[in-house]
C-alpha positions, 0 to 999 in steps of 0.5 A: 884346217886349210889344205896345205896348198892353200897354206902355201899360197897364203904364205906366198901372198903374205911375203908378197912373192910372185908366182913367177918367182916361186916357180923359178925357185922351185924349177917348175912351170907357173901352171904347176904352182897353180895346181900345187895351190889346189892340193890337199896333200904334198910330197914331203921332199917338195914340202921341205924345199918350200918350207926352206924357201919361204922360211916357214915350217909347214910340217908344224901345220901338218903336225897340228892337224895330226894332234887335232885328229888324235884329239877327236879320235880320243873323244870318240873312243873315250867319251866321258 
């Protein structure tokens, strides 16, 4: 699964939104946005703001990641 920062970057590009627009809406510098794109994890309050801003529930992506990891854990613990 892709890191959350990359998912956010891809959604921003899909919507054809600029880095400047995104930074302005999040009240931060453009350099912070570029750093955000590199992140493996993100604060949930910020992720909520981004989800609302872009109209995409990034928590669903994280939930899928949890389900995948749980499935792998169960496969290891309960081999058939």
